[in-house]
VOPAGU-2260 file (C-alpha; in pm, 1 decimal, decimal comma):
REM VOPAGU-2260
SITE   aa  ch    i         X         Y         Z
SITE  UNK   A    0    2294,7    6326,3   15274,6
SITE  UNK   A    1    2394,7    6351,5   14904,9
SITE  UNK   A    2    2249,2    6106,3   14657,3
SITE  UNK   A    3    2402,3    5978,8   14339,0
SITE  UNK   A    4    2314,1    6113,3   13996,7
SITE  UNK   A    5    2000,6    5914,3   13903,7
SITE  UNK   A    6    1823,5    6075,2   13614,8
SITE  UNK   A    7    1783,2    6374,7   13378,4
SITE  UNK   A    8    1652,3    6594,9   13662,3
SITE  UNK   A    9    1981,0    6538,0   13843,5
SITE  UNK   A   10    2178,9    6611,3   13528,9
SITE  UNK   A   11    1981,5    6938,9   13494,0
SITE  UNK   A   12    2060,3    7032,3   13849,5
SITE  UNK   A   13    2429,5    6964,8   13793,3
SITE  UNK   A   14    2454,0    7146,1   13462,2
SITE  UNK   A   15    2265,5    7448,8   13589,6
SITE  UNK   A   16    2477,7    7477,8   13902,4
SITE  UNK   A   17    2797,2    7436,1   13700,2
SITE  UNK   A   18    2716,3    7700,6   13445,2
SITE  UNK   A   19    2608,2    7946,0   13715,7
SITE  UNK   A   20    2969,3    7913,5   13838,9
SITE  UNK   A   21    3109,7    7944,0   13487,7
SITE  UNK   A   22    2918,7    8263,9   13412,1
SITE  UNK   A   23    3092,6    8452,2   13689,4
SITE  UNK   A   24    3426,6    8267,5   13694,5
SITE  UNK   A   25    3730,6    8498,2   13666,1
SITE  UNK   A   26    3944,1    8247,5   13472,7
SITE  UNK   A   27    3717,9    8106,8   13205,2
SITE  UNK   A   28    3385,3    8286,6   13234,2
SITE  UNK   A   29    3476,2    8539,4   12964,6
SITE  UNK   A   30    3514,5    8257,2   12709,1
SITE  UNK   A   31    3147,8    8179,7   12754,4
SITE  UNK   A   32    3004,2    8528,3   12809,7
SITE  UNK   A   33    3227,6    8759,2   12600,7
SITE  UNK   A   34    3391,9    8542,0   12338,5
SITE  UNK   A   35    3136,5    8268,3   12254,7
SITE  UNK   A   36    2844,8    8485,3   12368,8
SITE  UNK   A   37    2659,2    8171,4   12472,6
SITE  UNK   A   38    2285,8    8169,9   12432,5
SITE  UNK   A   39    2203,9    7992,2   12755,9
SITE  UNK   A   40    1848,0    7906,4   12647,6
SITE  UNK   A   41    1987,4    7688,0   12370,9
SITE  UNK   A   42    2317,3    7583,1   12530,2
SITE  UNK   A   43    2181,2    7438,8   12854,7
SITE  UNK   A   44    1939,2    7191,6   12691,3
SITE  UNK   A   45    2224,1    7073,1   12468,4
SITE  UNK   A   46    2441,3    7017,4   12776,5
SITE  UNK   A   47    2157,9    6831,0   12949,7
SITE  UNK   A   48    2138,2    6597,4   12648,1
SITE  UNK   A   49    2515,0    6568,3   12623,9
SITE  UNK   A   50    2571,8    6465,3   12984,1
SITE  UNK   A   51    2262,2    6251,4   12999,1
SITE  UNK   A   52    2386,3    6060,6   12697,3
SITE  UNK   A   53    2733,1    6030,2   12850,7
SITE  UNK   A   54    2602,3    5893,0   13176,2
SITE  UNK   A   55    2289,2    5699,3   13073,3
SITE  UNK   A   56    2345,6    5628,4   12697,4
SITE  UNK   A   57    2022,2    5793,7   12586,4
SITE  UNK   A   58    2145,2    5879,4   12234,2
SITE  UNK   A   59    1965,3    6211,5   12262,4
SITE  UNK   A   60    2267,2    6430,0   12186,1
SITE  UNK   A   61    2385,9    6535,6   11843,7
SITE  UNK   A   62    2650,4    6798,8   11790,5
SITE  UNK   A   63    3009,1    6866,8   11719,1
SITE  UNK   A   64    3172,8    6988,4   12037,8
SITE  UNK   A   65    3523,5    6959,5   11889,4
SITE  UNK   A   66    3442,9    7199,4   11608,5
SITE  UNK   A   67    3289,0    7443,0   11851,3
SITE  UNK   A   68    3597,1    7440,9   12073,8
SITE  UNK   A   69    3837,0    7475,8   11781,5
SITE  UNK   A   70    3636,0    7776,1   11661,5
SITE  UNK   A   71    3642,2    7926,5   12008,1
SITE  UNK   A   72    4021,4    7872,8   12025,8
SITE  UNK   A   73    4054,8    8066,4   11699,3
SITE  UNK   A   74    3866,6    8362,2   11848,7
SITE  UNK   A   75    4049,1    8358,4   12180,4
SITE  UNK   A   76    4345,2    8136,7   12257,7
SITE  UNK   A   77    4270,9    7870,2   12513,5
SITE  UNK   A   78    4547,2    7706,9   12722,8
SITE  UNK   A   79    4586,2    7399,9   12934,5
SITE  UNK   A   80    4509,4    7619,6   13234,4
SITE  UNK   A   81    4161,8    7688,1   13092,5
SITE  UNK   A   82    4083,3    7317,6   13046,8
SITE  UNK   A   83    4217,5    7222,4   13385,9
SITE  UNK   A   84    4020,5    7501,8   13549,9
SITE  UNK   A   85    3700,0    7394,6   13373,8
SITE  UNK   A   86    3755,7    7041,1   13503,7
SITE  UNK   A   87    3822,7    7168,0   13856,1
SITE  UNK   A   88    3494,8    7367,6   13861,9
SITE  UNK   A   89    3306,5    7071,7   13719,1
SITE  UNK   A   90    3439,0    6829,1   13984,8
SITE  UNK   A   91    3369,5    7078,4   14260,9
SITE  UNK   A   92    3011,4    7113,1   14139,3
SITE  UNK   A   93    2958,7    6738,4   14123,0
SITE  UNK   A   94    3110,2    6689,9   14466,2
SITE  UNK   A   95    2894,8    6963,3   14621,5
SITE  UNK   A   96    2574,1    6807,3   14488,1
SITE  UNK   A   97    2624,1    6429,4   14449,8
SITE  UNK   A   98    2809,4    6125,2   14577,9
SITE  UNK   A   99    2819,0    5773,4   14436,5
SITE  UNK   A  100    2923,7    5567,7   14134,7
SITE  UNK   A  101    2754,7    5781,8   13876,7
SITE  UNK   A  102    2898,8    6098,5   14032,4
SITE  UNK   A  103    3242,5    5941,3   14013,8
SITE  UNK   A  104    3178,6    5825,2   13655,3
SITE  UNK   A  105    3070,9    6168,3   13534,0
SITE  UNK   A  106    3384,3    6329,0   13683,3
SITE  UNK   A  107    3601,7    6060,7   13518,5
SITE  UNK   A  108    3430,1    6101,0   13186,8
SITE  UNK   A  109    3454,0    6481,5   13208,3
SITE  UNK   A  110    3826,6    6458,9   13277,8
SITE  UNK   A  111    3876,4    6228,7   12980,9
SITE  UNK   A  112    3674,3    6450,6   12750,6
SITE  UNK   A  113    3861,4    6758,8   12872,2
SITE  UNK   A  114    4192,4    6586,7   12802,1
SITE  UNK   A  115    4092,7    6495,1   12443,2
SITE  UNK   A  116    3941,2    6838,4   12380,3
SITE  UNK   A  117    4261,3    7005,3   12507,4
SITE  UNK   A  118    4485,0    6784,7   12299,4
SITE  UNK   A  119    4285,5    6826,2   11976,2
SITE  UNK   A  120    4204,7    7195,6   12025,1
SITE  UNK   A  121    4554,3    7305,6   12116,1
SITE  UNK   A  122    4727,5    7084,0   11865,6
C-alpha cells in the first residue's frame, strides 16, 4: 500500500525517480542532458530543497528557476508540449510512489508552477 509524502526522505525518493525518467525521456530528456548539461550532483539537492519547501514550507530553497528556464529556452526552444510532458511524467511518478493529500498537493503545485513557467518562458 502506498503512503503519502511525509518528509524529506520521501521527497528525495520522488525527485530521484522522476529524474531517472527524465534522463532517458525521448521528448524532454535532451533538454537536461544535452542542452542544459545538468550536473546531477548539484541539481538533485536543489530539487530536494525546492520541493521540500513547496510541500512543507522549510524555507531551505534559494534560486531563480525562472531565469534558468528562460536561459534554457534561449539555447533550445521549448514549447507547451515540453511543459505538458514534464507535468505528465511528474504526475505519473507521484502516482506510482505515493497516494494521499500531500501527493495530490504536490501534483497540483507542480501543475501550477509549470503553467506559470510556461507562460513566462514562452512569452
